[in-house]
C-alpha positions as a printed Julia matrix, in Angstrom:
215×3 Matrix{Float64}:
 110.91  124.32  79.18
 108.73  120.83  80.09
 110.16  117.11  79.46
 106.63  115.15  78.81
 107.56  111.35  79.86
 105.08  109.18  78.35
 104.39  106.33  77.08
 101.39  106.42  75.15
 102.22  108.6   72.08
  98.16  109.6   71.72
  98.46  110.81  74.95
 101.91  112.44  75.19
 101.24  114.25  72.28
  97.88  115.6   73.41
  99.72  116.9   76.12
 102.74  118.85  74.63
 100.29  119.96  71.68
  98.27  121.66  75.05
 101.38  122.98  76.34
 102.68  124.72  73.22
  99.09  126.19  72.42
  99.7   128.39  75.25
 103.12  129.32  74.81
 105.42  126.44  76.86
 108.46  124.65  75.11
 108.1   120.86  75.27
 110.08  118.3   74.67
 108.66  114.52  74.79
 109.97  110.78  75.42
 108.68  107.99  75.65
 110.83  105.52  77.88
 113.48  106.44  81.01
 115.79  106.07  78.66
 115.21  109.14  76.18
 114.26  110.83  79.37
 117.85  110.33  80.58
 119.14  111.35  77.32
 117.05  114.07  77.04
 117.44  115.86  80.75
 121.4   115.55  80.07
 121.69  117.3   77.15
 118.8   120.29  78.23
 118.24  122.31  81.41
 113.86  121.44  81.82
 111.83  123.77  84.88
 109.71  120.95  84.84
 109.02  117.32  84.08
 105.66  115.68  83.67
 106.11  112.05  84.59
 104.06  109.02  83.5
 104.87  106.35  86.15
 104.14  103.12  84.37
 106.9   103.43  81.88
 108.24  100.24  79.59
 111.57  100.4   80.8
 111.1   101.64  84.6
 108.72  103.83  86.09
 108.23  107.24  86.81
 108.96  107.05  90.81
 112.39  105.52  89.97
 112.93  107.6   87.56
 112.72  110.49  89.44
 115.25  109.8   91.73
 118.05  110.6   88.83
 116.35  113.92  88.41
 114.82  115.68  91.83
 116.59  118.83  90.89
 113.49  120.15  88.43
 110.51  120.32  89.76
 107.93  117.42  88.48
 104.24  116.71  88.41
 103.46  112.78  88.5
 100.67  112.55  85.72
  99.57  108.58  85.9
  96.79  106.64  86.0
  98.16  105.05  89.77
  95.25  106.95  92.09
  95.98  104.75  95.04
  96.93  107.02  98.18
  99.85  105.07  98.53
 101.14  105.78  95.33
 100.46  109.39  95.77
 101.99  109.48  98.83
 105.45  107.82  97.7
 104.8   110.64  94.65
 105.33  113.17  96.85
 107.74  112.09  99.49
 110.45  111.79  96.73
 109.59  115.43  96.24
 107.2   115.86  93.58
 105.12  119.24  93.46
 102.52  117.81  92.22
 100.59  114.66  91.3
  97.39  114.26  88.64
  95.65  111.19  87.9
  94.32  109.83  84.29
  91.86  110.42  83.06
  92.21  114.0   83.36
  90.56  117.72  81.98
  92.88  119.68  79.56
  92.52  122.82  81.44
  92.85  121.42  85.11
  96.55  119.84  83.95
  97.4   123.01  82.31
  96.05  125.33  85.17
  98.44  123.02  87.43
 101.59  122.86  85.39
 101.39  126.62  85.4
 100.83  126.94  89.27
 104.12  124.78  89.65
 106.52  127.0   87.39
 105.06  130.41  89.29
 105.48  128.98  92.09
 109.25  127.66  91.98
 110.52  130.43  88.77
 109.39  133.18  91.93
 112.03  131.35  93.7
 115.25  132.42  91.77
 117.37  135.3   92.89
 118.96  135.86  88.58
 118.23  135.23  85.59
 120.09  135.54  82.84
 119.38  135.8   78.93
 121.26  136.68  76.36
 123.41  139.66  77.24
 120.67  140.37  79.94
 121.8   139.94  83.85
 118.82  140.39  85.64
 118.6   140.4   90.12
 116.08  139.77  91.5
 117.1   141.02  94.77
 119.34  143.95  93.89
 116.38  145.01  91.7
 118.92  145.77  88.46
 120.01  144.98  85.12
 123.06  144.52  83.16
 123.1   144.03  79.11
 125.8   144.08  77.84
 128.15  144.38  81.55
 126.57  147.75  81.49
 123.64  148.94  83.8
 120.66  149.47  81.87
 118.92  152.46  83.83
 115.31  151.02  84.49
 112.0   152.51  86.58
 110.49  151.3   88.94
 107.6   150.03  87.29
 109.7   149.12  84.27
 111.58  146.58  86.48
 108.43  145.25  87.94
 107.18  144.96  84.46
 109.86  142.43  83.71
 109.95  141.01  86.88
 106.52  139.86  86.01
 107.27  138.66  82.76
 110.68  136.81  83.74
 108.95  134.77  86.5
 106.24  134.09  84.46
 108.12  133.16  80.88
 106.26  130.86  78.28
 103.4   131.91  80.22
 100.92  134.21  78.8
  99.78  137.03  81.54
  96.86  139.18  81.29
  96.77  142.87  81.43
  94.58  142.5   84.41
  97.26  140.03  86.28
  99.94  142.68  85.25
  98.27  145.55  87.13
  97.0   143.73  89.95
 100.69  142.53  90.26
 102.8   145.42  89.28
 100.68  148.4   89.45
  99.23  147.31  92.83
  95.23  146.83  93.44
  94.47  150.59  94.04
  95.38  151.12  90.57
  92.68  152.41  87.88
  94.53  153.52  84.98
  94.12  152.35  81.25
  95.54  149.58  80.26
  97.08  151.04  77.99
 100.02  152.46  80.12
 101.41  148.74  79.95
 101.32  148.7   76.33
 103.56  151.78  76.78
 105.89  149.91  79.25
 106.51  147.12  77.14
 107.58  149.11  74.41
 110.02  150.38  76.64
 111.33  147.72  77.6
 111.69  146.31  74.18
 113.42  149.34  73.26
 116.07  149.45  76.22
 116.58  146.08  76.2
 116.85  144.78  72.43
 113.9   142.2   73.69
 111.29  143.02  70.63
 111.56  138.82  69.46
 111.27  138.19  73.48
 108.15  139.8   74.96
 105.49  138.36  72.8
 101.9   140.32  72.8
  99.14  137.38  72.96
  95.95  138.69  70.84
  93.33  139.94  73.47
  94.88  138.81  76.53
  98.53  140.25  77.28
 102.36  139.3   76.81
 104.88  136.37  77.22
 108.11  136.23  77.46
 109.53  133.72  75.53
 112.63  131.83  76.62
 113.24  128.78  74.29
 116.86  127.41  75.69
């Protein structure tokens, strides 16, 4: 889930709409006060923070939210401002005006980097241990092949992001695999059946698949 903090409603809505279109869950705030309330009540994977807010500044706001990765999206493009943002621990800094495609690429890059650091992931009654390469459902071990586990890990670590069949082939099967992409579809069907993930593993038309986490 992504929190967008931007006081200009048109820009806030534009960012949120584009993120939603590629599968992200987004909450919006226009002030620091609204952002803090949403932050307390929700678990976010990423923050997009404007610096110049009506009741505070994004730098001060992020001091209270540094447990979550962040990208500053602001008109302040001076080197000293960028340095301040990165010194606070921000993962990226994007200066307005910006191209939407660049923003989306930076968002996905930060999410892929930060989500890969997890050792465990839980969803409903499913627990995935990436280190031990085990999956339990309702406390019971689910028998997955090595290939099925690799596929599940790729989808989870890129959750809420559409993953192409080509990327899955490269990351799960390795560059020496030259089979048909139909193999991926078969493995996805097996995962859905074994783990009951029909509602979470979505087919993305003419692309691949997306693992949805709407918490």
